[in-house]
N, C-alpha and C positions, 0 to 999 in steps of 0.2 A: 813318642807323636806318632800320629798314623802317617806313611810316608808316600808319597806319590810319583809314581814313574811316569816319566814324560817322553813319548814320543815325537820327533820332530818330522816335518814333512818329508816324504820321500825327494820331494822334487826341489830342496832348499838349495844344495849344491848346483844344480843345475840352473835355479834362477840367478846365482851370483853369476855363472860364467856368462847367463844372457845380457846381463849388463854389460860387460864389456864387449858382447858383439853390437848391442842394440843401442849404445849410446857412447859414441865416442867423444871423450871431452868431458863425459858427464862427470856428479860432484863423487859419485860411488867410485870412480877408478882414477880421479885424483891426478888426470893427465896431463893437466895444463902445470907445468913444475915450477916455470917461471912465472906464474898470475897475471899473465898480461891478456887473459881472455881468448887468446890464438890458441889452438892445439895445433902442433906439427905432427907429421906423419911420422916422424921419428919420436915426438914424445907420444905420439898413439901407443904407436910399434912395445915402447920400452912398460906400458901403461899394460898393455895385453900380454907380455911375457910375467910380470909381475901378478897380475890376476893370474894367469893359469899357473906358477907354482905354488900359489896359496892357494888354489882348488886341489892341485894332484897331491890331496895329502897322504899317500903311501909312495910318490916319487915315483912312478913306474912310468910316466911322460904320455900318461892315458887318463880322459876324463872318465869314469865306470861306475858302477854299482859299488863296487868296493872303495871307492871314494866316500860315496854319498855314507857309506857305511860306517867309514872311519869318521867323517864328517859328525853324524850322531853322536856315535861313540865320544868325540871329542867335546862336545857341548853337552852332554852329561856329566862328563868329569868336573866341567867347569862349574856347574850346577851343584854338584855333588863336594861341598866344599868340607864332607869333614870324611868323604872316602868310604863311607860305609854300605856304596852300590844303592841308594835308594835316596830320594829328595824327599825333603822336609819341607811341608809350607812355608816356614823360616827360610829354608835357602833358595826356596823358590823366589819369593819377595826379596830375599835379600839380590838375588841373579836379575830380578827384574827391574831393581834399583839402580844397579850399577848401569844396568844397560841404557836408564833412563837418565842416568846421569849424563853418560856418555853423548847421548843426543843431545842434550840441553849445551853441553859445552861446545857439539860440533854447529850449532845454529846458533850459538854465541858469539858472531865471527867479530866483534869489537872486544872482546873478552872483558865484558863490564858487568856480568854477572847479573843483567837483565835482559830479556829480549822484545827486544820492538816488534812493532807490527809486522814489517817486512821478514823480521827473525823469524816471526811466528810462522809466517806461512809460507817459508823455505820449510822450515820442520815438518808443518803439516804436509805439505806435497811429497816429502821423501818419505814419510811414513805411508800417507794414503789408509783408505778405510779397507775393511774384511772384503768386500767386495772387489775392488780393484788390487788387491793383492791377489787376488783370487784371477782375475783376468791378466794379471801380470805373469804371475805362474803359468799359465795357458800359452800366452805368446812368447814365453820364455822356452818352454817343451817345444813348442813349433821351429824356435830358432836352432836351438841344438841339434834337434833332429833334423834341421837343413846342414847343419856344418857337417855332419855324420855322414859324407858322402857315398864310403863304402859299403853303408848299412850295417855293420857290427857291434852296433848299440854300444860302442865307446866312440868318444871325441879325441885324437891324439892331438899331440901340440899344432901339428901343421896344419889340420884341420882346422884347427882351434883359429891359428890367426890369421887363416886364409879368408873365414868368414868377416874374422872383425876388421881385416884391413877392405875388404868389400865393401863393409858397412861404412867405412871414413868414406870411400870414396865416392861413394852415394850421397852421401852429407856434404862433400867437400865440391860445391856446387858449381866453382867458376875451376876447377881441376890446377888448383894454384900449390896442392900439397900442403894446404893448411884448413883448420876449419874455424871459424870467427863467431862469435856469440850471433852473429844476424845469420849465419847460416845454419847453424843447430836451432835456433828461434822458427824460420821457416821449414825447416825440415819439420818438427815437429808438429807445426801448425799442420802441414801435407799430409802428416798421419794421422792427424785428428780429423780431418775431410774426408780421406779414404774412409776411415774406420765410422764416421758418421756416414756416410755413402751404403756400406755394410751394411751396417743397423737399418737402414731403412728399405734394402733390397729384403732382408730378412723379413721386416716389419710387412713389406708388400707381400 
């Protein structure tokens, strides 16, 4: 069978990191460990630690090109089920089916095997379209560049945590050391408004 070699995006790993920096308490981080719809600074800090450890594939304490390459190799290995160095159409389809099943399971909040309208909306919101993924990629890269304060093309654990905790403080509008659902929603609304203003300026 014809083999298909897949090359994942070079920014995939950095995008994973941008979630931790951009969305304190977001679903992707699972920071709200007690499920009370409130993310404390301690919960967020713990989630940032876990996210960094997951991204730092080679365990050198830095997020760099080496980690991106290792992540791509890891992803390819998962697709290459029989380990023959190539990905067949059947292997690709099996990999996609497994990912779809996992997304369905995450969206099925009540575990009844059926997605409600709200659960479907949540699932679509997390996935986004191709255009949205491209926009997130651009924003994610910008965030990671800002995190790289010494400009060495790598993000250390200290830089990563500093950026993530600064983000937490911006979302924590009343400065009480915790982020409520209302604060997250208000922050998202503010960001949407700013992006709209920027688009209008560019259009003008």
